[in-house]
Steps between C-alpha positions, in 0.01 A plus 500: 500500500786430261668782313360607167841470332813301577798694369821302432801729452809327355830672426781363285847649560772393257847587377663280236822304519779726377338833581733768633532537876440874481175444309370256761615730781311787343185285472541398864504860620238624251246220544562191715608678820251792500215261418592278794530801732156625403344153509618439857318814618166389353412201714169441325670416170595142415664382181688218331856568387711321245865605498687322222803284573761730342365795698452321831857365484624853433296633793639228725853613413447876501199570725429197720302718741235541228448123492494486878213749498315292239542192716343683793204617290449148368499362855239763596270389215515831314712377209480171313830402343444386140738252343581426140782373285824604671673705230178627337500296178204475268388150599370422152854498360638254757501120501291352782807412707609864515149630568466279805860561607471879482171512693602262777840666542338842546237370741772345715707821493204720601385270777851477641580873479159650585347218702178531297286227350485530121188360332463718189718623218544781252522384137762714328341735246183294554605285204276198536510160338242239610773237503663675797219423746623158611858625542389795715292274723784248519719781635259547793305806377126535574407824321619758250370819335458569127352786299131514427593489129585131551149437630338706225692303239351185656150642444405655835300822505584815692247415772673166568841644581420604859558157654755225553541222241682170486696346214624145447782321320580128505264461795664776709289802598613856561299801624526802269415865569403731211683835516291800399643687200295804600663513843843462340436815300346719772744412781689729558426716194141608568376678810484270806120517522477350146600164641256534789218583258584193292501274806161645606359423154625138525343459845166635380503269201572187709537491876826334602669577168875442476719779362867425430776749429832348402778700338854634525604659826720733296181683397524655847814708465718373213281563197522857367346758733359234736732577792383859498134401462497212750717639777558873458145586394347232724314272258591181691423654839156607376433161343584304814295743711196453276528121525516522880203738522290262289603187686134436594431379146852449351692207648874495434548123454813294446492251210554191716204603717274522196615159379447352844147626568346554154365240264623559144243597239592190305769350279642685203769406253693809402667522157861585437502871568652803670376846582351682204793733435746211493302317231526817289870568560598157371362578154704663221444878494247515217301207639520652846347825384234311305414288807459807722290679238276195455447462874416870545266498201323186620451641850342814351270309266180381676472206261854382586538607863430151634772357277769754592625287791604229253718739300848452635844475350764231503667262739793600720715226346511690173726763653760243399385545141496882517844504661734220383731609781236389751483161331878470517493566876210259543678225306818559701300479822339171399840355407628575852181372663516174304863449593431548871206260485725237342751548783223455758386178340846348484554578868876537449525879537616677813173608672625835630644605166188381321295717735717801406440426132125476559487836680688663211262338251199634689646852495557459127127434458390843630239615250581869442782448249293264286231742375403864449185699557470855627830492690858406418500121526714334237613842378706549818850357440574453870198269530606291199856485630375391843301212349803372310728553802280273710460236228875487436562480876253211520684321218833549676355370827369197310855438376623497858208284612588229253872526574611652169843656547786632288492580131233347281320558173188351348255552215133418474252528215130539578206731446601721789267792422191296397472632145509159330862539386815354645734729694855452619630553850878516543594498867816501704606585851543862388259570214152396394395576141149444363474505121205482261625361167159536335500873581809585304737341750395764752679491835221599737656434838862516609559452872814590687459243772755644743329840487150344483418735214337449162667733252198468268221585744396761244159624390378596155330837463152423374166680463279532807141619512588788734752638249198659338449700819870585523497634145185701580697693761430598863202720420295231325634171642281279720610258771580143394341380825183708492405680178288740703816642655759716321843350451794632700833536320807475723733663248485718195553384144369146538333522160846534341620183672246259348706264284430149374747230401454306178695198621611326817757672719706187537842381391607350165192640329576611144361821355503605136480876452527728205846647465374852561361424844644703786587363841248724687219364283600147594519586870159670490338211314399711199741350245334293231613146443606372161462155653506316828708193569408190305336228703591136455297237680762237557475211741810532718678231685795524735835326452709482816876489473755566772636818345200652324127494438357498150151520365409306185172531318287207403580407140143566390520864610842603375382719211291811514403722212503864607175682432664842500689606187869534561505274806596134502496249782645154530503245780754348732830685454571849379447538129833565338380556147188616322526447125273592211574252221374461147130428481411708802555231763632591842758296685624526853812304546734412776533269796655531838848352498444375856309185569300667777255637243374294208590611143257757369459367147200714420320466172403778265143625504418320175648168601850560367813309592666509840830670563691399812827680466628605842484841658616637831266424790418787733623315804367248747140598429394553138309791352329446171399802299649744253363833382535540126436832327451457130508744212615499138863581443422646156865482404617741767835422647425543868213568735472532875226354717474657843400290795376618832580381850637156576662405832875498443593185686718301259784568260418592138547251221782528248456669165402282206554479128529788258225610265206733479384517861277660752653549842274507805629602837298454819607768741462371855273677744193387691162656429202473737593166648566328170719518190404673178606429144444760229308370204551738210761527229677822424756599236849595607442851371201540733208473255251240618436204273170317476504165684349204315427150624683303230833503318422469130840477346599138446776392728485791742532391857529635848748343732514574869847490646436505870153463636233760566292471817146387426463206738160387377514147628840476658640577841744789459785538743719721288477681169723630226610857549446570132403319186633548147277414208603517134334482166699358214485260210536124535 
């Protein structure tokens, strides 16, 4: 008689690209090695093991004997080696070519190193997209495992999750196992007999039921307190012993065996999904808390209990919305992938060098640095740096593959970050700069190619749902993974470290603070803005000249009216003069004296005449904004306007004409990854004057000698060290 329950036990061991050697070594001794030692002694236990590409390569370098032992267990039929995408990317974020390439490359590596046939795969973070089915099958995979939440979202009931299913895409079929969420939560955290009792209940409900556990191997030794519980206190020993003693009705089956000798329950088309917690983590904090509360309330309400399975959060892709830094990495990765695909199609690249570039690209697709849940993820700088290191290395290898040598420079304009606005990429053999003109001229990536390092692989401090638990303190906080468990704090005073940034931590971002703001308040993110940088939605083009690169704006977009009082923005070149003339009209005037950038010639906001007198251009690439504080002179002889931080990269302008004047000096120092400009007026004697948004006295004007840094639509490469502004009569 067949067993009452077939128990499929799947482990997933993973360490990300860029993780520290000592961290992986510690995990090896705390989890991977003791688990293997114990497993070998229990000959009645069989399991499937997925060891991710980054980890298995590390093991092959540092502990090859571990892999030799796995190969022996696979040959004996006790372990089934599970494949996947080589460098553990989330498949949903890859183009089809890279999905297939990653899977086939890993299968070949595993079969060559371990001598084991690979027929199934682990889907990283169980992020599923129905469009992936055909690509997975094309890569030679016959089965995979996904969470039961995927199946519930497709409409299956709890009593239909104890069997094998099949899904289809573009005519290709793939067997799919549902992983039990209950087993994920009780193994290894509840008493060992809890799992046995659950398996007995499944067998009594339907003879021949299929029960699937699939989760992180690090739960057995790396997670807090699990090494003590699993190995020192004997949880794992007791669990394996119970499974062996109940072998008369519990069959430890390998996934490929189930696929081979079991008819699937039927076809099912699973929606885009991931495990339940992931769909919550991707939401903004307030929405995340609301989603969890709604799900819990629905499950407790008898009238809504049947609908609770359809309450889930967002899609994994929207981590790129929550974290713009993730989108920047993603866009960079796609740029490299597209370039390598073009080289393959032309057939002119050196094959060996192109293979090196492809391997680096695959490593740069490792998922951990692209998102954040209960663990570090994108918050860990060494993971972000590792992603960029691999992507830059892939770009350099692509240069060699296509025979690019010596010094070179080029500029491209395209929507590099997929936000519907044109960005600028300035590249050379040494530097790679990525600039977003529509975001205040923000420089969001600056690569040192020789060092394979992105200087701007930064991360903004932003609210997270678990900050609520951090602020509650150790006594009241609950686990972000399981709310039934108390949270563990690794250090004291975490509640005092919760800080949030009000703007991007990137370069050439302008900040406008009140004059009284202190540097610590800026660093801690508590300083209040008077204004942010002014955005100008120009349509950039690129002019190539042997000695320089310049960025003109389309003529239709050269004028922008600032919405914030006291701030003015123009287009094209740096604004040399802001003038209030009779009748209340506003005129920007000036043009670049170099032909590389078209004359500015902006009109006043009420259709006034153009003024195209020349001013000094800021260099090979033009910046186009000026900050203008305005207040009434009221007959006073002299006033001072303080300005905040501006990068001191260029020489100051010369002094101008005599007359009643206001001097503004921008003292150079960087603040929080950007540059700040103070936005209030103050009398020389120290008493603060009230700022107003217009100059009423006929003929008063403000003239900027030198340019302030507010690169709303331009591409800044240098900035004035200070700016002098004066008020006087015409």
